[in-house]
VMD Tcl script that draws the C-alpha trace (Angstrom):
set ca {
  {6.63 -28.39 45.46}
  {2.93 -29.02 44.78}
  {2.27 -25.27 44.90}
  {4.87 -24.64 42.20}
  {3.31 -27.32 40.00}
  {0.19 -25.11 39.83}
  {2.06 -22.20 38.27}
  {0.30 -20.41 35.42}
  {1.65 -21.90 32.16}
  {1.87 -18.42 30.65}
  {4.32 -17.35 33.33}
  {6.13 -20.67 33.07}
  {6.66 -19.92 29.37}
  {7.88 -16.45 30.26}
  {10.29 -18.02 32.74}
  {11.65 -20.37 30.06}
  {12.10 -17.39 27.76}
  {13.93 -15.53 30.50}
  {16.31 -18.40 31.22}
  {16.92 -19.20 27.57}
  {17.71 -15.59 26.71}
  {19.91 -15.11 29.77}
  {22.07 -18.15 29.17}
  {22.22 -17.99 25.38}
  {23.28 -14.36 25.35}
  {25.92 -15.05 27.99}
  {27.49 -17.43 25.45}
  {26.73 -15.68 22.17}
  {28.08 -12.30 23.22}
  {31.63 -13.67 23.09}
  {31.45 -17.12 21.49}
  {32.71 -15.94 18.10}
  {35.60 -14.19 19.83}
  {36.34 -17.49 21.56}
  {36.36 -19.31 18.21}
  {38.71 -16.76 16.62}
  {41.07 -15.92 19.47}
  {41.15 -19.13 21.53}
  {40.27 -21.96 19.14}
  {41.83 -20.24 16.08}
  {39.15 -20.83 13.44}
  {39.42 -19.14 10.02}
  {36.34 -17.66 8.23}
  {35.52 -20.86 6.34}
  {35.88 -22.99 9.48}
  {33.64 -20.54 11.35}
  {30.87 -21.01 8.80}
  {31.40 -24.77 8.55}
  {30.82 -25.06 12.30}
  {27.45 -23.47 11.68}
  {26.86 -25.85 8.79}
  {27.42 -28.81 11.11}
  {24.91 -27.32 13.53}
  {22.30 -26.60 10.88}
  {22.87 -29.90 9.05}
  {22.14 -31.73 12.29}
  {19.01 -29.64 12.78}
  {17.95 -30.38 9.21}
  {18.14 -34.13 9.86}
  {16.51 -34.21 13.29}
  {14.07 -31.27 13.28}
  {10.92 -32.98 12.00}
  {11.47 -36.38 13.72}
  {11.91 -34.72 17.12}
  {8.90 -32.50 16.48}
  {6.82 -35.59 15.74}
  {8.12 -37.22 18.93}
  {6.96 -34.14 20.85}
  {3.51 -34.48 19.28}
  {3.43 -38.19 20.20}
  {4.98 -38.28 23.67}
  {4.72 -34.79 25.12}
  {6.39 -31.43 24.97}
  {7.70 -31.53 28.55}
  {9.90 -34.57 27.95}
  {11.11 -33.05 24.70}
  {12.12 -29.82 26.44}
  {13.96 -31.67 29.20}
  {15.97 -33.75 26.72}
  {16.73 -30.70 24.60}
  {17.98 -28.65 27.53}
  {20.17 -31.53 28.70}
  {21.84 -31.95 25.30}
  {22.31 -28.21 24.94}
  {23.99 -28.08 28.33}
  {26.39 -30.89 27.37}
  {27.31 -29.15 24.11}
  {28.23 -25.82 25.68}
  {30.16 -27.36 28.55}
  {32.16 -29.46 26.07}
  {33.28 -26.58 23.88}
  {34.06 -24.40 26.89}
  {36.33 -27.02 28.48}
  {37.99 -28.35 25.29}
  {39.11 -25.47 22.98}
  {39.82 -27.49 19.84}
  {38.36 -27.59 16.34}
  {37.06 -31.13 16.76}
  {35.51 -30.47 20.18}
  {33.70 -27.42 18.82}
  {32.50 -29.45 15.81}
  {31.16 -32.23 18.05}
  {29.53 -29.69 20.32}
  {27.74 -28.12 17.34}
  {26.28 -31.52 16.40}
  {25.12 -32.27 19.96}
  {23.66 -28.79 20.31}
  {21.87 -29.24 16.97}
  {20.08 -32.35 18.23}
  {19.24 -30.60 21.50}
  {17.87 -27.60 19.67}
  {15.49 -29.75 17.63}
  {13.97 -31.19 20.80}
  {13.06 -27.69 21.99}
  {12.36 -25.65 18.85}
  {8.84 -26.84 18.09}
  {8.00 -27.94 21.63}
  {8.05 -24.48 23.22}
  {5.37 -23.01 20.98}
  {3.25 -26.15 20.89}
  {3.34 -26.59 24.68}
  {2.12 -23.10 25.50}
  {-0.59 -23.20 22.80}
  {-1.91 -26.48 24.24}
  {-1.83 -25.25 27.82}
  {-3.45 -21.81 27.45}
  {-5.13 -21.79 24.00}
  {-4.33 -19.76 20.91}
  {-5.47 -16.39 22.26}
  {-3.30 -16.45 25.39}
  {-0.49 -18.10 23.42}
  {-0.13 -14.88 21.44}
  {0.22 -12.99 24.70}
  {2.75 -15.53 25.95}
  {4.88 -15.18 22.82}
  {4.97 -11.41 23.05}
  {5.50 -11.29 26.83}
  {8.18 -13.95 26.58}
  {9.91 -11.93 23.89}
  {9.87 -8.80 26.01}
  {11.14 -10.55 29.13}
  {13.75 -12.29 27.00}
  {15.05 -8.93 25.84}
  {15.48 -7.75 29.42}
  {17.16 -11.02 30.41}
  {19.48 -10.60 27.45}
  {20.79 -7.39 29.00}
  {21.82 -9.28 32.11}
  {23.39 -12.07 30.08}
  {25.32 -9.63 27.91}
  {26.64 -7.71 30.90}
  {27.62 -10.98 32.56}
  {29.44 -12.08 29.40}
  {31.30 -8.79 29.16}
  {32.51 -9.04 32.74}
  {33.54 -12.69 32.86}
  {34.57 -12.81 29.20}
  {37.16 -10.14 29.86}
  {38.74 -12.62 32.28}
  {38.37 -15.77 30.14}
  {36.38 -16.09 26.91}
  {35.38 -19.66 27.82}
  {33.58 -18.65 31.02}
  {30.38 -17.24 29.42}
  {30.04 -20.43 27.37}
  {30.48 -22.57 30.48}
  {27.85 -20.50 32.33}
  {25.45 -21.10 29.44}
  {25.95 -24.86 29.67}
  {25.42 -24.99 33.42}
  {22.38 -22.73 33.12}
  {20.67 -25.02 30.63}
  {21.40 -28.01 32.83}
  {19.52 -26.21 35.62}
  {16.62 -25.40 33.26}
  {16.34 -29.06 32.29}
  {16.06 -30.08 35.94}
  {13.41 -27.43 36.62}
  {11.37 -28.54 33.60}
  {11.31 -32.12 34.90}
  {10.33 -31.07 38.42}
  {7.99 -28.11 37.90}
  {6.66 -27.62 34.37}
  {2.88 -28.29 34.11}
  {1.52 -30.28 31.18}
  {-2.25 -30.68 31.27}
  {-3.44 -29.72 27.77}
  {-1.33 -32.14 25.76}
  {-3.29 -34.56 23.58}
  {-0.93 -37.22 22.20}
  {-1.20 -38.58 18.72}
  {-2.62 -42.07 19.18}
  {-2.86 -44.55 16.35}
  {-4.15 -47.89 17.58}
  {-1.77 -50.81 17.11}
  {0.59 -48.79 14.93}
  {4.32 -48.77 15.34}
  {6.04 -45.55 16.36}
  {7.37 -45.04 12.84}
  {3.91 -45.40 11.28}
  {2.57 -42.91 13.82}
  {5.34 -40.52 12.79}
  {4.32 -40.98 9.16}
  {0.67 -40.27 9.99}
  {1.59 -37.05 11.81}
  {3.83 -35.92 8.95}
  {1.05 -36.64 6.45}
  {-1.36 -34.50 8.46}
  {1.23 -31.71 8.49}
  {1.55 -31.84 4.70}
  {-2.25 -31.78 4.37}
  {-2.31 -28.69 6.59}
  {0.23 -26.93 4.36}
  {-1.90 -27.72 1.31}
  {-5.08 -26.55 3.02}
  {-3.55 -23.41 4.53}
  {-1.34 -22.04 1.76}
  {0.09 -19.40 4.08}
  {1.79 -22.21 6.00}
  {3.51 -23.32 2.80}
  {4.71 -19.79 2.04}
  {6.01 -19.33 5.58}
  {7.93 -22.59 5.19}
  {9.54 -21.11 2.07}
  {10.32 -17.93 3.98}
  {12.27 -20.09 6.43}
  {14.55 -21.23 3.60}
  {15.13 -17.64 2.49}
  {15.92 -16.57 6.06}
  {18.36 -19.44 6.40}
  {20.21 -18.62 3.17}
  {21.42 -15.28 4.50}
  {21.71 -15.85 8.23}
  {24.52 -18.39 8.54}
  {27.14 -16.28 6.80}
  {26.18 -13.15 8.70}
  {25.94 -14.82 12.10}
  {29.39 -16.39 11.82}
  {31.30 -13.55 10.17}
  {30.13 -10.18 11.50}
  {32.05 -10.22 14.77}
  {35.23 -11.56 13.15}
  {34.94 -8.83 10.48}
  {34.72 -6.07 13.06}
  {37.54 -7.59 15.09}
  {40.09 -8.32 12.35}
  {38.80 -6.48 9.28}
  {37.77 -3.10 10.67}
  {39.57 -3.23 14.01}
  {38.61 -2.07 17.47}
  {39.06 1.58 18.50}
  {42.46 2.41 19.96}
  {40.87 4.68 22.55}
  {39.44 3.78 24.91}
  {41.53 0.65 25.18}
  {39.13 -2.07 26.29}
  {39.03 -5.88 25.94}
  {37.16 -7.12 22.87}
  {34.60 -8.82 25.12}
  {33.68 -5.45 26.64}
  {33.30 -3.77 23.24}
  {30.98 -6.43 21.89}
  {29.05 -6.63 25.15}
  {28.42 -2.90 24.80}
  {27.12 -3.36 21.25}
  {24.85 -6.18 22.42}
  {23.48 -4.17 25.35}
  {22.49 -1.17 23.22}
  {21.01 -3.56 20.64}
  {18.98 -5.35 23.32}
  {17.61 -2.04 24.63}
  {16.50 -1.12 21.14}
  {15.07 -4.63 20.81}
  {12.72 -4.05 23.74}
  {11.17 -1.13 21.85}
  {10.87 -2.99 18.54}
  {9.40 -6.05 20.27}
  {6.65 -3.92 21.82}
  {5.93 -2.39 18.42}
  {5.72 -5.86 16.88}
  {3.42 -7.05 19.67}
  {1.02 -4.15 19.13}
  {1.06 -4.67 15.37}
  {0.09 -8.31 15.81}
  {-3.08 -7.40 17.67}
  {-4.58 -5.93 14.50}
  {-4.82 -9.34 12.80}
  {-4.13 -7.68 9.40}
  {-2.24 -10.23 7.28}
  {-1.53 -7.84 4.42}
  {-0.17 -5.19 6.78}
  {1.86 -7.87 8.52}
  {3.45 -8.96 5.25}
  {4.36 -5.36 4.40}
  {5.91 -4.91 7.83}
  {7.93 -8.12 7.48}
  {9.05 -7.11 3.99}
  {10.24 -3.71 5.18}
  {11.94 -5.46 8.09}
  {13.85 -7.76 5.72}
  {15.01 -4.81 3.60}
  {16.19 -3.04 6.76}
  {18.20 -6.10 7.82}
  {19.83 -6.37 4.38}
  {20.77 -2.69 4.35}
  {22.26 -2.98 7.85}
  {24.41 -5.96 6.86}
  {25.64 -4.15 3.73}
  {26.64 -1.14 5.82}
  {28.59 -3.39 8.17}
  {30.30 -5.19 5.29}
  {31.35 -2.08 3.35}
  {32.13 0.34 6.16}
  {35.67 1.15 7.24}
  {34.43 2.81 10.43}
  {34.01 0.78 13.60}
  {31.37 3.16 14.87}
  {29.24 3.02 11.71}
  {29.50 -0.77 11.58}
  {28.63 -0.96 15.29}
  {25.55 1.24 14.71}
  {24.42 -1.09 11.92}
  {24.96 -4.16 14.11}
  {22.93 -2.53 16.87}
  {19.98 -2.10 14.48}
  {20.13 -5.50 12.77}
  {19.56 -7.69 15.84}
  {16.32 -5.99 17.00}
  {14.94 -6.20 13.47}
  {15.72 -9.92 13.38}
  {14.07 -10.46 16.77}
  {10.92 -8.65 15.68}
  {10.77 -10.67 12.47}
  {11.03 -13.92 14.40}
  {8.16 -12.93 16.71}
  {5.95 -11.79 13.83}
  {6.54 -14.97 11.83}
  {5.99 -17.25 14.85}
  {2.61 -15.83 15.78}
  {1.48 -15.49 12.17}
  {2.24 -19.17 11.61}
  {0.65 -20.23 14.91}
  {-2.73 -18.75 14.02}
  {-2.75 -20.53 10.65}
  {-2.47 -23.99 12.27}
  {-5.94 -25.40 12.88}
  {-4.79 -28.95 13.79}
  {-3.30 -28.93 17.29}
  {-2.01 -32.47 16.91}
  {0.62 -31.40 14.37}
  {1.53 -28.00 15.80}
  {5.00 -29.01 17.04}
  {5.69 -30.83 13.77}
  {4.83 -27.76 11.69}
  {6.99 -25.48 13.81}
  {9.80 -28.00 13.53}
  {9.35 -28.08 9.76}
  {9.80 -24.31 9.66}
  {12.99 -24.72 11.65}
  {14.11 -27.42 9.25}
  {13.47 -25.12 6.29}
  {15.66 -22.48 7.93}
  {18.37 -25.08 8.50}
  {18.19 -26.16 4.85}
  {18.77 -22.58 3.80}
  {21.74 -22.27 6.14}
  {23.29 -25.53 4.96}
  {23.03 -24.36 1.34}
  {23.99 -20.71 1.81}
  {26.51 -20.92 4.65}
  {29.38 -22.85 3.00}
  {29.16 -20.75 -0.18}
  {29.37 -17.52 1.81}
  {32.18 -18.93 3.96}
  {34.15 -19.95 0.86}
  {33.78 -16.46 -0.61}
  {34.86 -14.93 2.69}
  {38.02 -17.05 2.81}
  {38.99 -16.97 -0.89}
  {37.99 -13.37 -1.72}
  {37.09 -11.30 1.35}
  {34.84 -11.28 4.40}
  {33.07 -8.07 3.24}
  {32.07 -9.81 -0.02}
  {30.75 -12.81 1.88}
  {28.66 -10.58 4.15}
  {27.36 -8.58 1.17}
  {26.22 -11.76 -0.57}
  {24.47 -12.78 2.67}
  {22.50 -9.53 2.64}
  {21.39 -10.03 -0.96}
  {20.30 -13.61 -0.26}
  {17.68 -12.28 2.18}
  {15.77 -10.14 -0.33}
  {13.68 -12.94 -2.00}
  {11.78 -13.25 1.28}
  {9.95 -9.98 0.53}
  {7.73 -11.35 -2.31}
  {7.31 -14.58 -0.34}
  {5.68 -12.65 2.51}
  {3.35 -10.97 0.01}
  {2.26 -14.37 -1.31}
  {1.72 -15.60 2.25}
  {-0.60 -12.68 2.97}
  {-2.62 -13.20 -0.21}
  {-3.15 -16.87 0.71}
  {-3.98 -16.27 4.38}
  {-7.23 -17.44 5.89}
  {-9.50 -14.74 7.42}
  {-7.56 -13.01 10.21}
  {-8.21 -13.80 13.84}
  {-7.24 -11.74 16.82}
  {-4.64 -13.43 18.92}
  {-5.32 -11.97 22.32}
  {-6.85 -9.15 24.24}
  {-4.13 -7.72 26.40}
}
mol new
graphics top color blue
foreach p $ca { graphics top sphere $p radius 0.5 }
foreach p [lrange $ca 0 end-1] q [lrange $ca 1 end] { graphics top cylinder $p $q radius 0.2 }
display resetview
């Protein structure tokens, strides 16, 4: 056991990325099918479930990030994994609207405990330069793990759509146990305010985060980009699979279970994602903020075009090709934004709080945009709802340009 406690934090981060990708994709490959075919949710209910999730994240994101800055990232990760496990097990075992709604709320709280803690933990343990390497390596390994998770979901989901979700819950329970027993935490420097209450310490950390955003204007613009990303994503995430299943329809030949069709789409998308993730990693090494903003802007336009093709197409194969391209673009954008933000934070004591604030901004966008898109999808049509989602993404392009113009002098993230 002592030998495992000496594991390189970089490879521990990669391991967390592997486990998270494996178990999440095992659930997400078929979870929307489960909601439609087993639970019986309509388009508006589908989006409202996401609104519950994101509303919970919006409330808890910054407080849990501050707790991670005060009391440690390891404890935050363990709590987050435990709550996530409980949420997925609940919705797998109880296929009802209210159980799914409760599970979304529990998962939302669990997510907030982990969202800022991952990035802050690895940056504290290995430094900013190796953190960039960890992010990119973790993303690559996560893509490979996703292939295994997708294949697993396709196989067991063809038997019972609840099984991949149950596997996800049990997997995160195991990850929580391993974090408690094995994860190293040597570089953490807690926020200490002598004789202050916990709430005053939270306020001090939040104040420092606001001061950072004012000092580093790129941080402020990247926070705004989180809102723009959230506005479009909730409607798309909750509707695309239902649209292909009930709006376009699956091919008659070959006759395969829906879980197998969507697992196939996910596998091809994950393979393409490995290539795009490597391209994104290499692009990050240049440290060129202006070039990075142009790349992110083109990425956003590509995502919007892909969603519009899916929404307006009558062909399963064309819509499937668009879906295959959209996910890798989204993964690359997430990696680029994460590392760009990380190198703009010069106050380690508020790192988890800032990352949590970005997550909160995304949740705010989803809470605002999701219900409107869901209402349009139910009252008018799902293709219209998806089309509006695509258009809601486009304001992020000038936001990235503003972020680049305000960026501090570029620094290289690593030497791989």
